[in-house]
N, C-alpha and C positions, 0 to 999 in steps of 0.2 A: 045545190048543194053544199051545207054548209062547210066553212073555211074547216074548221076540225076535220069533218070526215073526208073534206078534200086531202087535207095534209095528210092522212092515215093511209088514204088510197095510192098518194105518191110516194110516199114512204115502202108501203108493201111492193109496189111496182119496182123501186129501186131494189129491193132485196131479193127479187124475183129475179133482177135482169144480174145481180151481182153471183147467186146460187150459179145461173146456169152459166156465167163465164168458166167460176172456178169446176165445172163438170169434165171429168176428163173423158173423151170418145174415144174408145179403141175397138181394133178390130181383131176377131181370133178367127186363126184358120185352120181349121180341123180336115181330115180326109186322108186316107191310106193307113188307116188302124181302127178297129172298132174301140167303142167306147161307150157306156151309159149314156147317153144325151143330155138325158131329165136331170141325171144327179150333178152332172159334170155344170152343166147351166143354173143349175141352183146353187151353186158355189159363187158363181158371178153374178148370182141377183141379190147377192150379201153383201156384196159390194157396194157402199152408198157412196155417192158421188160419180159413178163410174156407169156409163151405159157401154154395151157391147152391141156390134155386128158381126155376125158369122159371116165366115168366105169359107165354102167347101171346095176341094179340090173334085173335079180336076179344072176348075177355073178360077180357081183362087189366085194364083199366082200372075194372070193377067189381067184380074181385077183391081191387084195390089201395085200395077203399073199404072193402070189407069183411074182410079180416084182420085178425086183432089185433094195434094194432101192437108189443107188448112182444115179438112172436116174429121181428120181423128189426131190423135196425141198418140198413141203406139199402137204396137200389133203385138199380139199372143200369139205363138206358134204353139198346136197343140196334135200335129200332123206327122206322117210318117212316109211321105211317097216315095219312089225309086225313082224315077226318072225325073230329070230339069232340060228343057230347051234352052237354046241360046237366047233367045225371046224372054223367057222365064225369067232368068237369069237377071235381065236386066232390072227387073222390079226388084229385084234385092238392091241392085247398085244403085237405083233413085234414091229407095230408103234410106241406104246412108248415107248415101249424098246429101241429103233434105237432114238428115241429122234424127230420123223419128227414131224412139224407142222402139226395142226389141226384147222381149221376152218368150222363152222358149222350155217347154216345159219338157219333163218325160222323155217319150219315145220321139222325141222331134230331134235329139240328137242322132237318132240313126237315119235320117232321111239322107237322099242323095250320096248311096256311097260310092259312085263313080264320080262326085263333084269334088274335085281336091279341096277348092275355094271354101267349100263350105264350112267345114270347122274351124276356116279360121272367122268366120264370122259369129258361129256358137261359142267357141272357144275350146270345145273339145268334141269328140268322136268315138262313136259306139262301131267297133268294128264286126261286121257281118261274116268277113272270109273266112273260111272253116280251116282248122286244123293248120293254124299257123299261131306263132309268138302273141300275133296280135290280137287274134280272134279273142271278142268280147265276151263275155257268158251274161244271162239271168237267171233269176229266181223267185217264183212268186212266191207270196204270205208269208213274208219274213218281218220278225218284228225285229227294228233297230233302234239306237238311238240317235238323232240326229245333234251335233254338236255345232254350236253356234261359234263359228272364229273369231268374228268381231261383231260384238254387241254392241256398235259404237255406231255402224252404219248404217243408213234409212231404209235399208231391205231388211235387216235382223234388228234393229231397235228395238226394245223392249221385250223380243223373244228370249226364253231361257231352252236350255237344252229340253229335247223332247222325246219321247218313244212315239214311234210308229208303224201299223203294218201295213206294208207295202213290198213291190216289187224291189228289187238289188240288181245295179248291172256292176259287174266284176270285170278288171282288165282293160277298162276304157280310155282314151286315151285324153288327157287332159294337158291344154297347151301353157307352157312355161310362163308366159306374159299375163294370164289372168288372175285376179285376186280371188283367192278362197274367203266363203263366205258360210260354206257349210260341212263339216264334214263326217266319217262314221268309223268307228272300229269294227264293224261287223266283218268275219274273214272273208263273205261270199262278197264284199261290195269291196269298189273301188273308193280309198279312203275320200276325196275330196267330192263329194256329192252336191255341190252349187257354189257358183261363182259369179261374178262380173268381172267387163274390159271394155274396152272401148274401141270400136271398129271402123276408122273412118272418122266422120261426126256422129254417130250412134252411140249411146249409150247399151249395153246388152247387159243381162241376165239369163243364166240358165240354173234352173231348179230340177234335179233329178227325180224326186218322188213325184208321185202324182198318179199310178195308176190304176186307181178304180177309188170308190167312195170312200176307202179306209182312210185315203189321204186325201179326196178331196173336203172328207166331212169334222176331217183333223181340226179343231179352229187354229193350233200354231201352223199348219199349212197355207191354211186361208190368208191369214196373219202377213206370210212371207208371200205368198201372188199377190197379195192387194199392193201391199210394200213395195214390192217389183215393179207393179207398174205405174205406182206413185213416181218412182224414184228415173224410173228410165223415162217417164213423160215431161220431167223437166221444168214441174211447176210446182 
């Protein structure tokens, strides 16, 4: 092989290694709530530099605790299971201790109604109990404006206020220690609809919109999810 061709080959190999090293590998946890799988994962297919592996309930939590933590950078939750065992809870504690980034989307806020500590991980809670002052509400197919609270934050950088057709949650609990990223003035929705905070060693982001294709195919929503993944991954 001629010297010039050899140098070009070495250069291409080095570039390939560099791109591979920078790529984010994430886990996406689903289950407990129906959704259009094809269109949901098409959103992730548009994220350049991010590859994903899906974990589905009921095995998801145990798999989270057993997988080699060096093989992934963050976990995205789009799930809504009702119960969790003490063994499964240890998977969450392991993620937090290791400082793995966590992104919670839409109905994942509603998971594990009887596990009080869960809301301290997400940063808030949708209360399913009926006929109490805390009872949360939902409304499908609402057009509302997502307002950016901090345009300089890595999750929202470059994104302007935008309109979206999605499901809204009302009367949800938002913990006082979170940093708001997204708000809305729609009367059927809670004011704060997106935030970030830290739990133990992990960066965490919650984004309330994302019920169906109207959210997933919205370029602004896609940018929010992509930038949230990058932010919590700490790369």
